[in-house]
C-alpha positions as CSV (number, residue, x, y, z in Angstrom):
1,X,0.0,0.0,0.0
2,X,3.0,2.3,0.4
3,X,3.5,5.1,2.9
4,X,-0.1,6.4,3.0
5,X,0.6,8.9,5.8
6,X,3.8,10.1,4.2
7,X,5.7,9.4,7.4
8,X,9.0,9.3,5.5
9,X,8.7,13.1,4.9
10,X,8.0,13.9,8.5
11,X,10.5,15.9,10.6
12,X,12.4,13.9,13.2
13,X,10.9,14.5,16.6
14,X,13.4,15.0,19.5
15,X,11.8,13.9,22.8
16,X,12.7,16.2,25.6
17,X,13.4,14.3,28.8
18,X,12.2,15.6,32.1
19,X,14.9,17.4,34.2
20,X,14.9,16.1,37.7
21,X,16.3,19.4,38.9
22,X,13.0,21.1,38.2
23,X,10.8,18.4,39.8
24,X,8.2,20.0,42.2
25,X,9.8,23.5,41.6
26,X,7.6,26.5,41.8
27,X,8.5,29.9,40.4
28,X,5.3,31.5,41.8
29,X,5.4,35.0,43.2
30,X,5.8,34.8,46.9
31,X,3.6,36.8,49.3
32,X,6.6,38.9,50.2
33,X,7.2,39.8,46.5
34,X,3.6,40.5,45.8
35,X,1.5,43.6,46.7
36,X,-1.5,43.2,49.1
37,X,-3.9,45.0,46.7
38,X,-3.0,42.8,43.7
39,X,-3.2,39.6,45.7
40,X,-6.6,40.4,47.1
41,X,-8.1,41.9,43.9
42,X,-6.7,39.8,41.2
43,X,-5.5,36.5,42.6
44,X,-8.7,34.8,44.0
45,X,-7.3,31.5,42.9
46,X,-4.6,31.4,45.5
47,X,-4.7,28.6,48.1
48,X,-3.2,28.4,51.5
49,X,0.5,27.4,51.4
50,X,-0.2,24.1,53.1
51,X,-2.5,23.1,50.2
52,X,-0.6,24.8,47.3
53,X,2.7,23.0,48.2
54,X,1.1,19.6,48.0
55,X,-1.9,19.7,45.6
56,X,-2.1,18.1,42.1
57,X,-0.6,21.2,40.4
58,X,2.4,21.2,42.7
59,X,3.2,17.6,41.6
60,X,2.9,18.2,37.8
61,X,6.0,17.5,35.7
62,X,6.6,20.8,34.0
63,X,10.4,20.9,33.8
64,X,10.7,22.2,30.2
65,X,8.5,25.2,30.8
66,X,10.0,25.9,34.2
67,X,13.5,25.8,32.8
68,X,12.5,28.2,30.1
69,X,10.8,30.6,32.6
70,X,13.8,30.3,35.0
71,X,16.2,31.3,32.2
72,X,13.8,34.1,31.2
73,X,13.7,35.6,34.7
74,X,17.4,35.4,35.1
75,X,18.0,37.5,31.9
76,X,18.8,41.1,32.8
77,X,15.9,43.5,32.1
78,X,13.3,40.7,31.8
79,X,10.1,40.7,33.8
80,X,7.6,37.9,34.6
81,X,5.2,37.0,31.7
82,X,2.0,38.9,32.5
83,X,-1.2,36.9,31.8
84,X,-4.8,38.2,32.0
85,X,-7.5,35.6,32.6
86,X,-11.1,36.2,31.6
87,X,-14.1,33.9,32.3
88,X,-17.7,34.1,31.1
89,X,-20.2,33.4,33.8
90,X,-21.6,35.2,36.9
91,X,-23.2,32.1,38.5
92,X,-22.3,31.4,42.2
93,X,-20.8,28.0,41.2
94,X,-19.4,29.1,37.8
95,X,-17.5,26.2,36.1
96,X,-15.8,28.6,33.8
97,X,-14.5,30.5,36.8
98,X,-13.5,27.3,38.6
99,X,-11.6,26.3,35.4
100,X,-10.1,29.8,35.2
101,X,-8.8,29.4,38.7
102,X,-7.2,26.1,38.0
103,X,-5.6,27.4,34.8
104,X,-4.3,30.4,36.8
105,X,-2.7,28.2,39.5
106,X,-0.8,26.3,36.8
107,X,0.4,29.6,35.2
108,X,1.3,31.0,38.6
109,X,3.4,28.0,39.5
110,X,5.2,28.4,36.1
111,X,6.2,31.9,37.2
112,X,3.7,34.1,35.4
113,X,2.2,37.3,36.9
114,X,-1.5,36.2,36.7
115,X,-4.4,38.5,37.1
116,X,-8.1,37.4,36.9
117,X,-10.6,39.9,35.9
118,X,-14.0,39.7,37.6
119,X,-16.7,40.7,35.1
120,X,-19.3,41.4,37.8
121,X,-20.5,45.0,37.5
122,X,-19.2,45.5,33.9
123,X,-22.0,47.4,32.1
124,X,-23.5,46.1,28.8
125,X,-21.5,47.6,25.9
126,X,-22.7,50.9,24.7
127,X,-21.1,54.1,23.4
128,X,-21.3,56.3,26.5
129,X,-19.8,54.4,29.5
130,X,-16.2,54.3,28.4
131,X,-15.1,55.9,31.7
132,X,-16.9,53.4,33.8
133,X,-14.4,52.0,36.4
134,X,-14.9,48.4,35.4
135,X,-14.4,49.3,31.7
136,X,-11.2,51.2,32.5
137,X,-10.0,48.4,34.7
138,X,-10.5,45.8,31.9
139,X,-8.7,48.0,29.3
140,X,-5.8,48.7,31.6
141,X,-5.3,45.0,32.4
142,X,-5.3,44.2,28.7
143,X,-2.7,46.9,28.0
144,X,-0.6,45.5,31.0
145,X,-0.7,41.9,29.7
146,X,1.7,39.9,27.5
147,X,-1.0,37.3,26.9
148,X,-4.6,36.3,27.7
149,X,-6.3,33.1,28.8
150,X,-10.0,33.0,27.8
151,X,-12.3,30.5,29.4
152,X,-16.0,30.5,28.5
153,X,-19.1,28.4,29.0
154,X,-21.0,27.2,26.0
155,X,-24.6,28.4,26.1
156,X,-27.1,27.8,23.2
157,X,-24.2,26.4,21.2
158,X,-21.9,29.3,21.5
159,X,-20.1,31.7,23.9
160,X,-22.0,33.7,26.5
161,X,-23.0,37.3,26.6
162,X,-21.0,37.8,29.8
163,X,-17.8,36.8,28.0
164,X,-18.5,38.6,24.7
165,X,-19.3,41.8,26.5
166,X,-15.8,41.9,28.0
167,X,-14.2,41.6,24.6
168,X,-16.5,44.2,23.1
169,X,-15.3,46.7,25.7
170,X,-11.7,46.2,24.6
171,X,-11.1,48.4,21.6
172,X,-8.8,47.4,18.7
173,X,-6.9,50.7,19.2
174,X,-6.9,53.6,21.6
175,X,-4.9,56.3,19.8
176,X,-1.6,54.6,19.1
177,X,-2.1,51.9,21.8
178,X,-3.5,48.5,20.8
179,X,-4.7,46.7,24.0
180,X,-4.6,43.2,22.5
181,X,-2.3,43.3,19.4
182,X,0.6,40.9,19.4
183,X,-0.4,39.1,22.6
184,X,-0.6,35.4,23.0
185,X,-3.9,33.7,23.7
186,X,-5.0,30.4,25.3
187,X,-8.6,29.3,25.0
188,X,-10.9,26.8,26.8
189,X,-14.6,26.1,27.2
190,X,-16.9,24.3,29.6
191,X,-20.1,22.6,28.5
192,X,-23.1,21.3,30.4
193,X,-23.6,18.5,28.0
194,X,-21.5,16.4,25.6
195,X,-18.2,17.7,24.3
196,X,-18.4,20.6,21.9
197,X,-15.9,22.9,20.2
198,X,-18.3,25.6,19.0
199,X,-17.2,28.0,21.7
200,X,-13.4,27.5,21.4
201,X,-13.8,28.0,17.7
202,X,-15.6,31.3,18.3
203,X,-12.9,32.3,20.8
204,X,-10.3,31.6,18.2
205,X,-12.0,33.8,15.7
206,X,-12.3,36.5,18.3
207,X,-8.6,36.3,19.1
208,X,-7.7,36.6,15.4
209,X,-9.9,39.6,15.1
210,X,-8.2,41.2,18.1
211,X,-4.9,40.6,16.4
212,X,-3.7,38.0,19.0
213,X,-1.7,34.8,18.5
214,X,-3.9,31.9,19.7
215,X,-1.8,28.8,20.6
216,X,-2.6,25.7,18.5
217,X,-3.9,23.7,21.5
218,X,-7.3,24.2,23.2
219,X,-9.3,22.7,26.0
220,X,-13.0,21.7,26.0
221,X,-14.5,20.1,29.1
222,X,-17.9,18.3,28.7
223,X,-20.4,17.8,31.5
224,X,-18.5,20.3,33.7
225,X,-20.8,19.7,36.6
226,X,-19.3,16.2,36.9
227,X,-15.6,17.3,36.6
228,X,-15.1,19.3,39.8
229,X,-15.0,18.3,43.5
230,X,-17.4,19.6,46.0
231,X,-16.9,23.0,47.6
232,X,-15.7,21.6,50.9
233,X,-13.7,18.6,49.7
234,X,-9.9,18.0,49.5
235,X,-7.3,20.5,48.3
236,X,-9.5,23.5,49.0
237,X,-12.6,22.2,47.3
238,X,-14.0,22.8,43.8
239,X,-10.9,21.3,42.2
240,X,-10.7,19.8,38.7
241,X,-10.7,16.0,39.0
242,X,-8.1,13.7,37.3
243,X,-9.0,13.0,33.7
244,X,-7.7,13.4,30.1
245,X,-9.6,16.8,30.2
246,X,-7.4,18.0,33.1
247,X,-4.3,16.8,31.3
248,X,-5.3,18.8,28.3
249,X,-5.7,21.9,30.4
250,X,-2.2,21.5,31.7
251,X,-1.0,21.1,28.1
252,X,-2.6,24.4,27.1
253,X,-1.2,26.4,30.0
254,X,2.3,24.9,29.5
255,X,2.0,25.8,25.8
256,X,0.9,29.3,26.5
257,X,3.9,29.9,28.7
258,X,6.3,28.5,26.1
259,X,4.8,30.6,23.2
260,X,4.7,33.7,25.4
261,X,8.4,33.4,26.4
262,X,9.5,32.8,22.8
263,X,7.4,35.7,21.4
264,X,7.9,38.3,24.2
265,X,11.3,39.7,22.8
266,X,9.6,40.3,19.4
267,X,6.5,42.1,20.7
268,X,7.1,45.3,18.7
269,X,8.1,43.4,15.6
270,X,4.6,41.8,15.4
271,X,3.0,45.2,15.7
272,X,4.9,46.6,12.7
273,X,2.7,46.6,9.5
274,X,3.3,48.0,6.0
275,X,-0.2,49.5,5.8
276,X,0.2,51.4,9.1
277,X,3.7,52.6,8.1
278,X,2.2,54.0,4.9
279,X,-0.6,55.7,6.8
280,X,1.8,57.1,9.4
281,X,4.1,58.5,6.6
282,X,1.1,60.1,4.9
283,X,0.1,61.9,8.2
284,X,3.7,63.1,8.7
285,X,3.8,64.5,5.2
286,X,0.5,66.3,5.7
287,X,1.8,67.8,8.9
288,X,5.0,68.9,7.2
289,X,3.1,70.5,4.4
290,X,0.8,72.3,6.9
291,X,3.8,73.6,8.8
292,X,5.5,74.8,5.6
293,X,2.4,76.6,4.5
294,X,2.0,78.2,7.9
295,X,5.7,79.4,7.7
296,X,5.2,80.9,4.3
297,X,2.0,82.7,5.5
298,X,3.8,84.0,8.5
299,X,6.8,85.3,6.6
300,X,4.5,87.0,4.0
301,X,2.6,88.9,6.6
């Protein structure tokens, strides 16, 4: 039958062996390094040290990403990779929020500066409330970030209004500042029924429209109400239970960190566009012509 899958043309894959030196290592921001306001306001995912040091995330084998982040942080002038996490439900027991917290804990252990935005109180998108505190907070967080992690429930076969409302409040540009352009993006969804990919597909389209780089991997968790422990159970309660779905979430967060570290030095490069250079040059020429005309008018008078 021959080589139906054309494996002879495939690139040789080099398997990266785990480095024992990074086993159980955490690069998380310590309480002493952190600020009280940031910790209270943006890190609701944090657990007590006694739990965080021994839970399932603390025991993950993440040596490659940890090694990359460790080298990144030791490079003069480099800061922690800044990740903004958005979720799409306001329910008391919101599974997209619970998944966002688990994703945040993985990213935090990998050394990222993780901030979770709470969409409660964000007004419905209109053209008059741009100065609303929740709108300004969301926009400032996006400008601050190096990457995003979007986690949304699937409702009626697609993403929720709560989530889309957040993206609608983030403009493509504010003057010369683009709050999302060039940033990396990880996407995940939770479903009440069988596994679906409608929402992650929509999130991927949104990310492209916002000029972001969505990682190839994605996570979709079906029957989310069966995937988390009870509120008062082990490891702090409301934790994602062992499964292939949990492993895929780890894959996505690990991949987000790797891509973010690789792309961070080239952030300005990805924001450089021919069409925008032409537009900028045309504006400069108009200003120069206006200045020259004003000078002639001034000298003649």
